C-alpha positions in Angstrom: 170.4 -9.2 161.7 167.3 -10.4 163.7 168.6 -8.7 166.8 169.2 -5.5 164.9 165.7 -5.6 163.4 164.1 -6.3 166.8 166.0 -3.4 168.4 165.1 -0.9 165.7 161.5 -2.1 165.0 160.6 -1.1 168.6 161.5 2.6 167.9 159.1 4.9 169.6 157.8 7.5 167.1 156.5 10.0 169.6 159.8 11.8 169.5 159.5 12.2 165.7 156.1 13.9 165.8 157.4 16.2 168.5 160.6 16.9 166.5 158.8 17.7 163.3 156.2 19.9 165.0 159.1 22.0 166.5 160.6 22.7 163.1 160.1 26.3 161.8 157.8 26.5 158.8 159.7 26.7 155.5 158.2 28.8 152.8 158.1 28.1 149.1 159.4 31.2 147.4 158.3 32.2 143.9 161.1 32.1 141.3 161.7 35.4 139.3 163.4 36.1 136.0 166.7 36.9 137.7 166.9 33.6 139.6 165.8 31.6 136.6 168.5 33.3 134.5 171.1 32.5 137.1 172.3 35.9 138.4 169.9 37.1 141.2 172.7 38.4 143.4 175.3 39.7 140.9 176.1 43.2 141.9 176.9 44.4 138.4 173.5 43.2 137.2 171.8 44.7 140.1 173.6 48.0 139.6 172.7 48.0 135.9 169.1 47.7 136.8 169.2 50.4 139.4 171.0 52.8 137.0 168.2 52.1 134.5 165.5 52.8 137.0 167.2 56.0 138.3 167.3 57.4 134.8 164.1 59.4 134.3 164.5 59.4 130.5 164.6 55.7 130.1 161.7 53.8 128.5 160.3 52.4 131.7 158.1 55.5 132.2 158.7 55.6 136.0 160.4 58.9 135.5 161.8 60.1 138.9 160.2 57.3 141.0 163.5 55.8 142.2 165.3 59.1 142.6 162.4 60.6 144.7 162.2 57.4 146.7 165.8 57.4 147.7 165.7 61.2 148.4 162.7 60.6 150.7 164.7 58.0 152.6 167.4 60.5 153.2 164.8 62.9 154.5 163.3 60.2 156.7 166.8 59.8 158.2 166.8 63.5 159.0 169.6 64.2 156.5 169.7 67.7 154.9 170.3 67.4 151.2 169.7 70.3 148.9 168.5 69.2 145.5 165.8 69.8 142.9 164.5 67.0 140.6 163.6 69.7 138.1 167.3 70.1 137.2 168.4 67.8 134.4 170.7 65.0 135.7 172.6 62.1 134.3 173.0 58.6 135.7 176.4 57.0 135.1 177.8 53.6 135.8 181.4 52.6 136.8 182.7 56.2 137.0 186.4 56.3 137.5 187.8 58.1 140.5 191.0 60.1 140.9 192.7 56.9 142.2 191.5 54.8 139.3 188.7 53.1 141.3 185.1 53.0 140.1 181.9 54.4 141.6 179.0 51.9 141.1 176.4 54.6 140.3 176.7 58.3 140.1 173.6 60.5 139.8 174.7 64.0 139.0 172.9 67.2 138.1 174.1 68.5 134.7 174.9 71.9 136.2 176.9 70.2 139.0 174.7 71.7 141.8 174.2 68.3 143.3 175.3 64.7 143.1 174.5 61.3 144.7 177.3 58.7 145.0 176.0 55.1 145.3 178.1 52.2 146.4 176.0 49.1 145.8 176.5 46.0 147.9 174.7 42.7 147.7 177.1 40.0 149.1 180.5 41.7 149.2 181.8 43.5 152.3 182.4 47.2 152.3 186.1 47.5 151.5 185.9 50.6 149.2 187.8 53.8 149.7 184.7 56.0 150.0 186.8 59.1 150.7 188.3 58.7 147.2 184.7 58.5 145.8 183.8 61.6 147.7 186.7 63.8 146.7 186.5 62.7 143.0 182.9 63.9 142.7 182.6 67.5 141.8 179.3 69.1 142.9 178.2 72.0 145.1 176.1 69.6 147.2 176.7 65.9 147.3 175.7 62.9 149.3 177.0 59.3 149.5 174.9 56.2 149.9 176.0 52.7 150.7 173.1 50.6 149.4 173.3 47.1 151.0 171.3 44.1 151.9 172.0 44.1 155.6 172.5 47.3 157.6 176.0 48.7 157.7 177.7 51.5 159.7 177.5 55.0 158.2 180.8 56.4 156.9 181.8 60.0 156.7 179.6 61.6 154.0 177.9 58.3 153.3 174.7 57.0 154.8 173.5 53.4 154.7 170.2 52.5 153.0 169.1 48.9 152.6 167.7 47.4 149.4 164.6 46.5 151.4 164.1 50.1 152.5 164.4 51.4 148.9 162.0 48.8 147.5 159.5 49.5 150.2 159.6 53.2 149.4 159.4 52.6 145.6 156.3 50.4 146.1 154.7 53.1 148.3 155.4 55.8 145.7 154.5 53.7 142.6 150.9 54.8 142.5 152.0 58.4 141.6 153.9 57.1 138.5 151.7 54.1 137.5 149.6 55.9 134.9 152.5 56.8 132.6 154.6 53.7 133.2 155.2 51.1 130.6 153.2 47.9 131.1 156.1 45.6 130.2 158.4 47.4 132.6 155.8 47.2 135.3 156.2 43.4 135.0 160.0 43.7 135.0 159.9 45.9 138.1 157.7 43.4 139.9 160.3 40.7 139.1 163.1 43.0 140.4 161.2 43.7 143.6 160.7 39.9 144.0 164.4 39.4 143.5 165.3 41.9 146.2 162.7 40.5 148.6 164.3 37.1 148.1 167.6 38.5 149.4 165.9 38.6 152.7 163.8 35.5 152.3 167.0 33.5 151.7 168.5 34.9 154.8 165.5 33.9 156.8 165.4 30.5 155.3 169.1 30.0 156.1 168.4 30.8 159.8 165.5 28.3 159.8 167.7 25.6 158.2 170.3 26.2 160.9 167.7 25.7 163.5 166.6 22.4 161.9 170.2 21.3 161.6 170.7 21.8 165.3 167.6 19.8 166.1 168.8 17.0 163.8 172.1 17.0 165.7 170.3 16.9 169.0 168.3 13.9 167.9 170.9 12.2 165.8 170.7 8.7 167.3 166.9 8.4 166.8 167.2 9.8 163.2 170.0 7.4 162.4 167.9 4.5 163.6 164.9 5.8 161.6 167.1 6.0 158.4 168.2 2.4 158.9 164.6 1.3 159.3 163.6 3.3 156.3 166.4 1.7 154.1 165.4 -1.8 155.2 161.7 -1.0 154.6 162.4 0.3 151.2 164.4 -2.9 150.3 161.5 -5.0 151.7 158.9 -3.2 149.6 161.1 -3.3 146.5 162.0 -7.0 146.8 158.4 -8.0 147.5 156.9 -6.0 144.7 159.5 -7.3 142.3 158.7 -10.9 143.2 155.0 -10.3 142.8 155.4 -8.7 139.4 157.8 -11.5 138.3 154.9 -13.9 139.0 153.0 -12.1 136.3 155.9 -12.5 133.8 157.3 -9.0 134.4 161.1 -8.6 135.0 162.6 -5.5 136.6 164.7 -3.5 134.2 167.2 -2.6 137.0 168.4 -4.2 140.3 168.6 -1.1 142.5 166.9 -2.1 145.8 166.8 1.6 147.0 164.9 2.7 143.9 161.7 4.7 144.6 160.2 3.4 141.3 161.1 1.0 138.6 160.3 -0.2 135.1 159.4 -3.8 134.3 159.8 -5.4 130.9 156.7 -6.8 129.2 157.7 -7.0 125.5 159.6 -4.9 123.0 156.7 -2.4 122.8 155.2 -2.2 126.3 156.6 -2.0 129.8 155.2 -1.6 133.3 156.2 1.2 135.7 155.4 1.2 139.4 155.8 3.7 142.2 157.2 2.1 145.4 156.7 5.3 147.4 152.9 5.2 146.9 152.8 1.8 148.4 155.1 2.8 151.2 153.4 6.0 152.3 149.9 5.9 150.8 149.2 2.1 150.9 148.2 2.4 147.2 149.4 0.7 144.0 150.1 3.4 141.4 151.6 2.2 138.2 151.5 2.8 134.4 151.4 0.4 131.5 153.2 2.3 128.7 154.6 2.2 125.3 158.3 3.0 125.1 160.6 4.0 122.3 159.9 6.6 119.6 158.7 4.2 117.0 156.1 2.7 119.4 155.0 5.9 121.2 154.0 7.5 117.9 151.0 5.2 117.9 150.2 6.0 121.6 147.3 8.5 121.1 145.7 6.4 118.4 145.9 3.3 120.6 144.2 5.1 123.5 141.5 6.4 121.2 140.7 2.9 120.1 140.7 1.6 123.6 138.4 4.4 124.7 135.9 3.5 122.0 135.9 0.0 123.4 135.0 1.4 126.9 137.9 -0.4 128.5 138.9 2.3 130.9 137.6 2.2 134.5 138.0 3.9 137.9 141.0 1.8 138.8 142.5 1.5 135.3 142.3 4.9 133.7 143.4 6.4 130.4 147.1 7.3 130.7 148.0 11.0 130.1 151.8 11.0 130.6 154.3 11.1 127.8 153.7 12.0 124.2 153.7 10.6 120.7 157.2 10.3 119.4 158.6 10.7 122.9 160.5 8.2 125.1 157.3 6.9 126.6 153.5 7.2 126.3 151.2 6.1 129.1 148.4 3.8 128.0 146.9 2.7 131.3 147.2 4.4 134.7 146.5 1.8 137.4 145.5 3.1 140.8 144.4 0.4 143.3 144.0 1.0 147.1 145.8 -1.8 149.0 143.6 -1.7 152.1 144.6 -4.1 154.9 147.2 -6.8 154.5 146.8 -8.8 157.7 147.2 -12.0 155.8 150.5 -11.0 154.4 151.8 -8.0 152.3 152.9 -10.0 149.3 149.7 -12.1 149.1 147.5 -9.1 149.4 149.5 -7.1 146.8 149.3 -10.0 144.3 145.6 -10.5 144.9 144.8 -6.8 144.3 146.8 -6.8 141.1 145.2 -10.0 139.9 141.7 -9.0 140.6 141.8 -5.5 139.2 144.3 -5.7 136.4 146.1 -8.9 135.4 143.1 -11.2 135.4 141.2 -8.8 133.3 141.8 -8.4 129.5 143.7 -5.0 129.7 147.0 -6.4 128.5 145.6 -8.7 125.9 143.4 -6.0 124.4 146.2 -3.3 124.4 148.6 -5.7 122.6 146.1 -6.9 120.0 144.7 -3.4 119.3 148.2 -2.1 118.7 149.0 -5.0 116.4 145.8 -4.2 114.3 146.8 -0.6 114.1 150.2 -1.6 112.8 148.8 -4.1 110.3 146.2 -1.5 109.0 148.9 1.0 108.3 151.0 -1.6 106.5 
């Protein structure tokens, strides 16, 4: 064990700083309604939304925003498509073909002068019989679109447009339709745009994570050694803190040496909670003295009010704000004590700081006696 510790404690951390600085920056993406509800990439859901937006008579008030945007994209690609948005048209979903297949979205002029066939792709590959879709659609002038996340090859009669291209064009044209649009549906559209943008953010993040994975593999021996040291350090901190708190009459509620935090029993009403990671990374003691159990926490706010009247709270022992009356816990004190240097020993320094700033004061005694009075007064 000593040889192992001697070997790994001499680990040079210069490589770690260089490794971390070489990682691509990961972005925090904003969640949208579709991701929260659990179907951000479901093609049927996406197609339902697109059909809704393509329909100028729907309640969103965007009128022909989506239709004109996709027609502009066809024009940008130098494709000649004869149409008029003045003609009444219908938007249909899951339209059966002659061979019994289904077209995702069909936009068709009521007089059958023009039609747009849309095959929507989010994750699935393009396996559809597009010639069947084409021959099954009766219109004087028609065009097929494969709407996909990533670019695909054009097929006969079908051109590829990406979701990103469509959303970019919709946003560019939105100002022309903004005044008559529905406020609620503007919010929904914003969420839909966010959902589509995340298709691409996810792809970018995957590539970044693949880069990081390769760097981890290239530095595997150093990383394995670091993880071993971290596990031993965590066990050292946990064991040391547990022994210090035992000396104050507090017993750990569990025995997990790898825990990042732990509860300690005080009595049947109060318990102590400490964050080991704050000690490990910030050299600071952060802990809470709290009521636990519904019957006890119901008195939490009243107890804190009484303690506040006494002027008991201080910079290092503040009024707790976590939990709630009637909940599983209610913080009474938040203890925050810088550890500073511990040249004379980590355990000794930790014990001294806790004694000086908390346990040798009257915080515990006053909290217990005040709660007892509150209970007696109610009875």
